[in-house]
C-alpha positions in Angstrom: 66.8 98.7 68.8 68.8 96.2 70.7 72.5 96.2 71.4 75.0 93.5 72.3 77.6 95.9 73.7 77.0 94.6 77.2 77.5 91.1 76.1 80.7 92.0 74.2 82.1 93.7 77.3 81.2 90.7 79.4 82.9 88.3 76.9 86.0 90.5 76.9 86.1 90.5 80.6 85.8 86.7 80.7 88.6 86.4 78.1 90.8 88.7 80.2 90.2 86.6 83.3 91.2 83.4 81.5 94.2 85.0 80.0 95.4 86.0 83.5 94.8 82.3 84.5 96.8 81.1 81.4 99.6 83.5 82.3 99.9 81.9 85.8 99.7 78.4 84.2 102.5 79.4 81.9 104.7 80.5 84.8 104.0 77.4 86.8 104.6 75.2 83.7 107.8 77.0 82.6 109.1 77.5 86.2 110.2 81.1 85.6 110.1 84.2 87.8 106.7 85.9 87.6 107.1 89.2 85.7 104.5 91.4 87.3 104.6 92.8 90.8 101.9 91.1 92.8 103.7 91.4 96.0 105.2 88.0 95.3 108.6 87.0 96.5 110.6 86.8 93.2 111.9 83.3 94.2 108.5 81.9 95.1 107.3 78.9 93.1 103.7 78.5 92.3 102.3 75.4 94.1 98.8 75.4 92.7 96.0 77.6 91.3 92.3 77.6 92.4 89.7 78.9 89.9 86.4 80.5 91.0 87.2 79.1 94.5 85.2 79.0 97.6 87.2 81.9 98.9 85.7 85.3 99.2 88.0 86.6 96.5 87.2 83.9 94.0 88.4 84.7 90.5 91.8 83.1 91.0 93.8 82.0 94.1 97.5 81.5 93.6 99.3 79.5 96.3 103.0 79.9 96.4 105.7 78.6 98.7 105.5 81.6 101.0 102.0 83.2 100.6 98.6 83.1 99.0 97.6 85.7 96.4 93.8 86.3 95.9 93.1 87.8 92.5 90.0 89.6 91.1 90.5 90.2 87.4 88.7 93.1 85.8 89.6 94.1 82.2 88.2 97.6 82.8 87.0 99.2 86.0 86.2 102.6 87.4 86.5 104.0 90.9 83.0 104.2 92.2 81.2 104.4 95.6 78.0 103.0 94.2 77.0 99.7 95.9 76.1 98.3 92.5 79.5 99.1 90.9 82.2 96.5 90.1 84.7 98.4 92.2 82.4 98.3 95.3 82.0 94.5 94.8 85.8 94.1 94.5 86.4 95.9 97.8 83.6 93.8 99.4 85.5 90.7 98.5 88.8 92.2 99.9 87.1 93.0 103.2 85.3 89.6 103.4 88.6 87.8 102.7 90.3 89.8 105.4 87.7 88.8 107.9 88.2 85.0 107.2 91.7 85.3 108.5 94.9 85.7 106.5 98.6 86.0 107.0 100.7 89.1 106.6 102.3 87.6 103.5 99.0 87.2 101.7 97.9 89.6 99.0 94.6 90.9 97.6 95.1 91.9 93.9 92.9 93.8 91.6 94.3 92.7 88.2 93.4 95.0 85.4 94.6 96.5 82.1 95.6 99.9 80.9 92.0 100.3 79.8 90.9 100.8 83.4 90.4 104.4 84.6 93.4 106.4 85.6 91.9 106.7 89.1 92.5 103.0 89.4 95.8 102.4 87.7 97.4 105.7 88.8 95.8 107.3 91.8 94.7 104.2 93.7 97.9 102.4 92.9 100.0 105.3 94.2 97.9 105.5 97.4 98.2 101.7 98.1 102.0 101.8 97.4 102.4 104.8 99.7 100.6 103.1 102.6 102.6 99.9 102.0 105.9 101.7 102.0 104.9 103.6 105.2 106.4 106.7 103.6 105.5 110.3 104.5 104.0 111.1 101.0 100.6 112.0 102.4 102.2 114.6 104.6 104.8 116.1 102.3 102.9 115.6 99.0 99.3 116.5 99.7 96.9 114.4 97.7 95.6 116.2 94.6 91.8 116.4 94.0 91.6 113.2 92.1 93.6 111.2 94.7 91.6 112.7 97.5 88.4 111.5 95.9 89.9 108.0 95.3 91.2 107.8 98.9 87.8 108.9 100.3 85.9 106.4 98.1 88.0 103.3 98.9 87.9 104.1 102.7 84.1 104.5 102.6 83.7 101.4 100.6 85.8 99.4 103.1 83.9 100.9 106.0 80.5 100.2 104.4 81.3 96.6 103.6 82.8 96.0 107.0 79.7 97.4 108.7 77.4 95.2 106.5 79.4 92.1 107.3 80.2 92.6 111.0 77.5 95.1 112.1 80.4 97.1 113.6 82.2 100.2 112.7 85.7 99.7 111.4 88.8 101.2 113.1 91.5 103.1 111.3 94.0 100.3 112.2 91.9 97.6 110.4 91.3 99.9 107.4 95.0 100.4 106.9 95.7 96.7 107.4 93.3 95.9 104.5 94.8 98.7 102.3 98.4 97.4 102.9 97.3 93.9 101.7 95.7 95.4 98.6 97.5 95.7 95.2 96.6 97.1 91.8 98.3 95.1 89.0 98.2 96.3 85.4 98.6 93.3 83.1 98.1 93.9 79.4 97.7 90.3 78.3 95.2 90.7 75.5 95.6 89.3 72.0 98.5 90.8 70.0 99.9 92.9 72.8 103.6 92.7 73.6 103.2 90.6 76.8 101.3 87.9 74.8 104.0 87.9 72.1 106.7 87.5 74.8 104.8 84.6 76.3 104.5 82.9 72.9 108.3 83.2 72.5 108.9 81.7 75.9 106.7 78.6 75.5 107.7 77.8 71.9 110.6 75.7 72.9 108.7 73.5 75.3 106.0 72.1 73.0 105.7 70.1 69.9 102.8 72.2 68.5 102.5 75.8 67.6 102.9 78.2 70.5 99.7 79.9 69.6 97.8 76.7 69.8 99.3 75.7 73.1 98.5 79.2 74.5 94.9 78.8 73.3 94.8 75.5 75.1 96.0 77.0 78.4 93.3 79.7 78.0 90.6 77.0 77.5 91.9 75.0 80.5 91.5 78.1 82.6 87.9 78.5 81.4 87.1 74.9 82.1 88.6 75.0 85.6 86.7 78.2 86.3 83.4 76.6 85.2 84.0 73.6 87.4 85.4 75.7 90.3 88.5 73.5 90.3 92.2 73.7 91.2 95.3 72.5 89.5 99.0 71.9 90.4 102.0 71.3 88.2 101.5 67.6 87.9 97.9 68.1 87.0 98.9 70.7 84.3 101.5 68.3 82.9 98.9 65.5 82.8 96.6 67.8 80.8 99.1 69.2 78.3 101.5 66.3 78.1 100.0 65.2 74.8 101.4 68.4 73.3 104.9 67.5 74.3 106.7 64.9 72.3 106.7 61.5 74.0 110.5 61.3 73.8 110.9 64.6 75.5 108.5 63.6 78.3 110.3 60.4 79.1 113.8 61.8 79.0 113.0 65.0 80.8 112.2 63.0 84.0 115.9 62.4 84.2 117.7 65.5 82.9 117.1 69.0 81.7 118.4 68.2 78.2 116.4 65.0 77.9 114.9 66.1 74.7 118.4 66.0 73.2 119.5 62.6 74.3 117.6 60.3 71.8 117.7 56.8 73.0 119.3 57.7 76.3 122.8 58.4 77.4 125.5 55.8 76.4 128.7 55.7 78.3 130.2 52.2 77.7 131.8 52.8 74.2 134.1 55.1 72.4 133.3 55.4 68.7 136.1 57.2 66.9 136.8 58.4 63.4 140.6 58.3 63.1 143.3 58.8 60.5 143.9 55.3 59.0 146.9 53.3 59.9 146.2 51.0 56.9 147.6 52.0 53.5 144.4 51.1 51.6 142.1 53.3 53.7 141.9 57.0 54.4 139.9 56.8 57.7 138.8 54.2 60.2 135.7 54.1 62.3 136.8 52.2 65.4 134.6 51.0 68.3 136.3 50.6 71.6 135.3 49.5 75.1 135.6 52.5 77.5 135.9 50.9 80.9 137.6 47.9 82.5 135.7 45.7 84.9 137.2 47.6 87.9 136.0 50.9 86.4 139.3 52.2 85.1 139.3 53.8 81.7 140.9 51.9 78.9 141.9 55.0 76.9 143.3 58.5 77.4 142.7 61.6 75.2 144.9 64.7 74.8 146.4 66.9 72.0 143.8 65.6 69.4 145.0 62.0 70.0 143.8 58.9 71.7 146.3 56.7 73.5 145.6 53.0 74.0 146.9 50.9 76.9 149.6 49.4 74.7 151.0 52.9 74.0 149.7 53.3 70.5 148.5 56.8 69.6 145.9 57.7 66.8 145.0 61.0 65.4 141.3 61.6 66.2 139.0 63.3 63.6 135.7 62.8 65.5 134.6 61.3 68.8 131.1 60.0 69.6 129.3 57.7 71.9 127.5 55.7 69.1 127.9 54.7 65.5 124.9 56.9 64.7 126.9 59.9 65.8 129.8 59.1 63.5 127.4 58.4 60.6 125.8 61.8 61.1 129.2 63.5 61.1 130.2 61.8 57.8 126.9 62.8 56.1 127.4 66.4 57.3 131.0 66.6 55.9 130.6 65.1 52.5 133.5 67.2 51.1 135.9 65.3 53.5 134.5 61.8 53.1 132.8 61.7 49.6 135.7 60.0 47.9 137.4 58.6 51.0 138.0 54.9 51.7 136.7 54.1 55.2 137.3 50.9 57.3 135.2 49.9 60.2 136.5 48.0 63.3 133.8 46.9 65.7 134.0 45.6 69.3 134.6 41.9 69.2 132.2 41.1 72.0 128.5 40.4 72.5 128.4 42.0 75.9 126.3 45.1 76.3 129.1 47.4 77.6 126.6 50.2 78.2 125.1 48.1 81.0 128.4 47.7 82.8 128.3 49.1 86.3 131.1 51.5 85.5 129.3 52.7 82.4 125.9 53.2 84.2 127.7 55.0 87.0 129.4 57.3 84.5 126.0 58.0 82.8 124.6 59.1 86.2 127.6 61.3 86.7 126.9 63.0 83.3 123.2 63.5 84.1 124.1 65.1 87.4 126.5 67.4 85.6 123.7 68.5 83.3 121.2 69.0 86.1 123.7 71.0 88.2 124.2 73.4 85.3 121.8 76.4 85.7 122.9 77.8 82.3 122.4 74.6 80.4 121.3 76.3 77.2 124.7 78.1 77.0 127.8 76.7 75.2 130.1 75.2 77.7 133.1 76.2 75.6 132.5 79.9 74.7 129.6 80.7 77.1 127.3 82.2 74.4 123.7 81.1 74.2 122.7 78.3 71.8 119.6 78.4 69.7 120.7 76.3 66.7 118.8 73.1 65.8 121.1 70.0 65.8 123.7 71.6 68.0 125.7 68.9 69.8 125.7 68.0 73.5 129.1 66.8 74.5 131.2 65.4 77.3 134.6 67.0 77.9 136.8 64.1 78.9 140.5 64.9 78.3 143.7 64.6 80.3 144.2 67.7 82.5 140.8 69.3 81.7 137.9 69.4 84.1 135.0 67.1 83.3 131.9 68.8 81.8 128.7 67.9 80.0 126.6 70.3 78.0 125.8 72.0 74.8 128.3 73.5 72.3 128.1 75.4 69.1 129.2 73.4 66.1 131.9 76.0 65.6 133.2 75.3 69.1 133.4 71.5 68.7 136.8 70.0 68.8 137.8 66.4 67.7 138.2 65.1 71.3 134.8 66.4 72.5 132.7 63.2 73.0 129.4 63.8 71.2 126.4 62.4 73.1 123.6 63.6 70.9 122.1 66.7 69.2 119.3 69.2 69.9 116.0 68.4 68.4 114.0 71.6 68.7 111.0 72.7 66.7 111.4 76.2 68.0 115.0 76.4 66.7 114.0 74.9 63.4 111.2 77.4 62.9 113.4 80.3 63.8 116.7 79.4 62.1 117.7 83.0 61.6 117.7 83.6 65.4 121.2 82.2 65.9 122.5 82.1 69.5 119.3 83.7 70.8 118.3 83.5 74.4 114.5 83.2 74.4 113.9 83.2 78.1 116.2 86.2 78.7 114.4 88.1 75.9 111.0 87.3 77.6 112.1 88.6 81.0 113.7 91.8 79.5 110.9 92.7 77.1 108.1 92.6 79.6 109.3 95.7 81.5 111.2 97.2 78.5 110.8 98.9 75.1 108.8 101.8 76.6 109.5 103.9 73.5 108.1 101.3 71.1 104.9 100.9 73.1 104.2 104.7 72.7 104.8 104.4 68.9 102.7 101.4 68.3 99.6 103.5 67.4 101.4 105.5 64.7 101.5 104.6 61.0 104.6 102.9 59.6 106.8 105.6 58.0 110.3 107.0 58.2 110.6 108.9 61.5 113.4 110.5 63.6 114.0 109.2 67.1 115.5 112.0 69.2 118.1 110.3 71.5 120.0 112.0 74.3 123.6 110.9 74.5 124.1 112.7 77.9 121.3 110.8 79.6 122.0 109.3 83.0 119.8 108.0 85.8 122.3 108.6 88.5 120.4 111.5 90.1 119.2 110.8 93.7 117.5 114.1 94.1 114.7 114.0 96.6 112.2 115.8 94.4 110.3 115.4 91.2 108.0 117.5 89.1 104.3 117.1 89.3 102.0 118.2 86.4 98.5 119.2 87.5 95.7 118.5 85.0 92.4 120.1 84.5 90.4 117.1 85.8 92.1 117.4 89.2 94.6 114.5 88.6 98.3 114.7 88.1 101.2 113.2 86.1 104.9 113.4 86.8 107.8 114.4 84.5 109.5 111.3 83.2 112.7 110.6 81.3 112.9 107.4 79.4 109.8 106.1 81.1 111.2 106.7 84.6 110.3 109.5 87.1 113.0 112.2 86.8 114.5 113.0 90.1 115.7 116.6 90.9 117.1 118.7 93.6 114.6 121.1 95.2 116.1 124.2 93.4 116.1 122.3 90.0 112.5 121.1 90.6 111.4 124.7 91.3 113.1 126.1 88.3 111.8 123.5 85.9 108.3 123.7 87.4 108.3 127.4 86.6 109.5 126.7 83.1 106.8 124.1 82.5 104.1 126.3 84.0 105.0 129.2 81.7 105.1 126.8 78.7 101.6 125.4 79.6 100.1 128.8 80.1 101.5 130.1 76.7 100.1 127.0 74.9 96.7 127.5 76.5 96.7 131.1 75.3 97.7 130.0 71.8 94.7 127.6 71.8 96.8 124.5 71.5 97.5 123.4 75.1 99.8 120.6 76.2 97.9 117.6 77.3 97.9 113.9 78.2 95.6 111.3 76.7 93.7 109.8 79.6 94.3 106.1 78.9 97.5 105.7 76.9 99.2 108.6 78.7 100.6 110.1 75.5 102.0 113.6 76.2 101.5 116.0 73.3 99.6 119.1 72.3 95.9 119.3 71.8 95.9 119.3 68.0 98.0 116.1 67.9 96.1 114.4 70.7 93.0 114.6 68.5 94.8 112.5 65.9 96.3 109.9 68.3 93.7 109.4 71.0 91.3 106.4 71.0 87.6 106.9 71.1 87.4 105.9 74.7 90.0 108.5 75.8 89.7 112.0 77.2 92.2 114.8 76.6 93.5 116.1 79.9 94.9 119.7 79.7 98.2 120.5 81.5 97.5 123.6 83.8 100.7 124.0 85.8 103.6 122.2 87.4 105.1 122.1 90.9 107.8 120.4 92.9 106.8 117.2 94.7 108.8 115.1 97.1 110.0 111.9 95.3 108.7 108.7 96.9 108.9 105.0 96.1 105.1 105.0 95.7 105.3 107.6 93.0 108.1 105.8 91.3 106.4 102.4 91.4 103.0 103.9 90.2 104.2 106.1 87.4 107.5 104.7 86.2 106.1 102.5 83.5 109.3 100.8 82.2 112.7 99.7 83.5 114.2 100.0 80.0 113.1 102.6 77.4 114.9 101.3 74.3 116.1 97.8 75.3 115.9 95.0 74.6 116.9 95.1 71.0 118.8 92.7 68.8 121.8 93.4 66.4 123.5 91.2 63.8 127.0 90.0 64.6 129.4 88.6 61.9 130.1 84.9 62.4 133.6 85.4 60.9 135.0 88.2 63.0 132.5 88.8 65.8 131.9 92.4 64.8 128.6 94.2 64.2 127.2 93.9 60.7 126.4 97.2 58.8 123.6 97.3 56.3 124.2 99.9 53.5 126.6 101.6 55.8 124.2 101.8 58.7 124.0 100.0 62.1 120.6 98.2 62.3 118.6 97.3 65.5 115.4 95.2 65.5 112.8 95.3 68.3 110.9 92.1 67.4 113.2 89.1 66.9 110.3 86.8 66.0 109.7 88.9 62.8 113.4 88.7 61.8 112.5 86.8 58.6 110.2 89.6 57.5 113.0 92.1 57.6 115.7 89.9 56.1 113.4 89.0 53.2 112.5 92.7 52.7 116.2 93.6 52.6 117.0 90.8 50.1 114.3 92.2 47.7 116.1 95.6 48.1 119.4 94.0 47.1 120.9 93.5 50.6 122.1 90.0 51.6 123.5 89.5 55.0 126.8 87.5 55.5 126.7 84.6 58.0 125.6 86.0 61.3 124.6 85.4 64.9 122.3 87.5 67.1 123.3 89.6 70.1 120.8 91.0 72.6 121.2 94.6 73.7 120.0 94.1 77.2 119.8 97.6 78.7 119.7 101.2 77.7 123.2 101.9 79.0 124.6 99.3 76.5 122.4 100.9 73.7 123.8 104.4 74.6 127.4 103.3 74.6 127.0 101.7 71.2 125.2 104.6 69.6 127.7 107.1 71.0 130.5 105.0 69.4 128.7 104.8 66.1 127.9 108.5 66.0 131.5 109.4 66.6 132.3 107.5 63.4 129.4 109.2 61.5 127.6 105.9 61.1 123.8 106.0 60.7 121.7 104.1 63.3 118.4 102.6 62.2 115.7 100.7 64.1 113.3 98.4 62.3 114.2 99.6 58.7 112.4 98.4 55.7 113.4 99.4 52.1 111.9 99.3 48.6 113.3 97.4 45.7 115.6 100.3 44.9 117.2 100.1 48.4 115.5 103.3 49.6 114.3 103.5 53.2 110.5 103.5 53.4 109.9 102.8 57.1 111.8 102.7 60.3 113.4 105.0 62.9 116.5 107.1 62.3 118.3 107.7 65.6 119.2 111.4 65.8 121.3 113.1 68.4 118.9 115.4 70.3 121.6 118.0 70.9 122.3 118.2 67.2 118.6 118.8 66.4 118.4 121.5 69.1 121.4 123.3 67.7 
C-alpha cells in the first residue's frame, strides 16, 4: 500500500512558504506597517525581497531600510536534536548565516504556524525572548522540564553545527549572540484563516480584479521567484502586477494619492457654476467663468453661498464644479430639483485653453501637494469620518476667510461653495456598498492582533450561546507576578484574562495558585481533569476536550499551579492577543448619529465583509435597517463602556445574530454579565 501523505505535507509546506512571501509582497506593495513581530522596526520600509537566495538562510531574505531579515518558513516543525530533523537544519542555517558576518540589527526568523509543536511556539519563543530582553527570568523563574529540554537541544544543535563548520568549539558568548538574533514568528496565513481574510480586505481597494485573484497572483509570483532564485523590489512588483490595476489609476497615481479619483486630470482654470437664474424665463443657469487673470489674481470670490464678480454682482450658488461634466452629473443625481426646470447655459466666450494658463497650472500643483501632504486622505475633510462610499466627491475648499484644503467629503457634507474636482471610482466600495464610512486599512491592522475570543470559538458549531463578559475587567495591574500552570507533559501555561497574561501581587498569586491547585486535584479525583489542548490551547475539562480537539492534538492535564515572576518574555510568548473582543462593527443611524437597535437589541458584527449575509438574513426575518453608516469599535475598553451603558438600560447585546423567518434568534452570541450568572 502506498501513501501520498509525505507529498501532501511537502505541498502544504511549499504553499505556506509562498503565502509568507505573498504576505511580504503585499506589505511592500501597500506600504503598510508589518503586522507580525519579526524584530522589525515598525517604521521600516521593505526595500526588496530575495527568494531562495544564495544566503545560508535561503527561503526568503527581506531587506529593509535598517536591517536584513533572514526567514526560514516551516508550516509545522518539532524541536529535535536529530541531525536529520528539520529543526536541526534550521539551526544549521542560522549558525552558517552568523558566520558569514551580520549586523546587530539583522534577524534570523523561523516563521511557522500554530500547527508547530508547543515546544517551538511556546517554550523556544519564551527562551529566545528572555535572552533578548536580558531579563532575570532564568534565575527567578527556573525553566520547567519542557523548557529545559528545549534549551538544551537548541544549545547542542548550535554547538554541533558550529563545530562541523569551523572545527572549533563554540563559546557561551557566541551561542548567546546567535540566540539573541533568532526569532520564532507564528503566522497563520493559510487559506480561510483570519489573517488571509484581513489581507484580502486590505488589498481590495488597490486592484481592478477580485482580491482573491490578486492574492493568488502574488502567491504564484512568490513561487516563480523561488524557483528562479530571484529577487524583487517595489518597481519590479508594480511592473508584474500593473496589469491588474486600471490604467487610469496607474497614470494618475504617479502624481497624487487620489489619482484614481481625478478622471482626466485636475482642472483649475475654470469655475463652472449652477446658480439661481437672473433671467425671468429660466429657473437655473449653468455658467462657465475664467478663474484667473493673466497676473494670477482670482476673478471671483466666494462666501455665504454666493459668488461675487469683479463688477460687484452677486449670484446664489447651487453647485460649484471644475468642469461641465461635474454639473451634468449633479443634475442627473438631483432629478427632483431639475426635472421640470428651465436651464440656461452661458459658456466662456474664448477659444483659449484656460486650464493651460500658468496660474491655473500652478494652482493645480498646489492642489496636488495638498493631497499628498494629507496622511489621512481617505477621511472626509469636513467631518473627519472615514469615507468608503463609491462616487464620493473630492473637493477644493476655496472660500473667503476659510483655509484652503483639498480632499474627499461625504455627499452629506458637501456645500454649494465646495468646488467639486471629481468623484471616487472604486470597485471595492461598489462591491461593499453596505460598508458605509468603513476604514479598511484600520480594520486590517486591528483584526490581526484582535478578536481573540472569536478565534477560540471558530471550531464550535453555529448556535445560540452565552458570552460571559466581565464588566469590572481592567488591565491596570502592574503586579510583578503571574500564575504558572504545570502540565503532565512537563510543560507550562499561564493564567490569562482576555488573552493577556494576568499580573498579580505575590500574595494574590500565591492565594490563586493554591485555589487552582485544589481545583485541579479535585477534578483529577473526579475523573474529569482540567486540561489544555496541545495545539489550539483551549482550556477546558477532559470530557469537553475530547469533543473539541483536533486529531493531531494531545490533551495536557493540569497538575498544579504556582506563582511565577512576570517577565516581558512570558508576556510576549503567551499573550496571544492585544484585543479580546475588538475590533467589531456597529450600525449608526445616518439621521441622528445614534446606534441602531434591532428588535430592541444592540448588534455587533465581527466580520464586516459578510455584512450582506446578515442584513439579508434579517430582512427575511422581517427586520429592515434604516439608512446607516458603520462605526468600528477599536478596542476592548470602548466595547466595555458601551456594553455597561446598554446593560444599565436593560438592553440586550448580541454578536453575529441570525434569525429565522419568524424573527426568532437561531445563532449568535448573547452577551451576559458574568457577575449576574455567578449570583
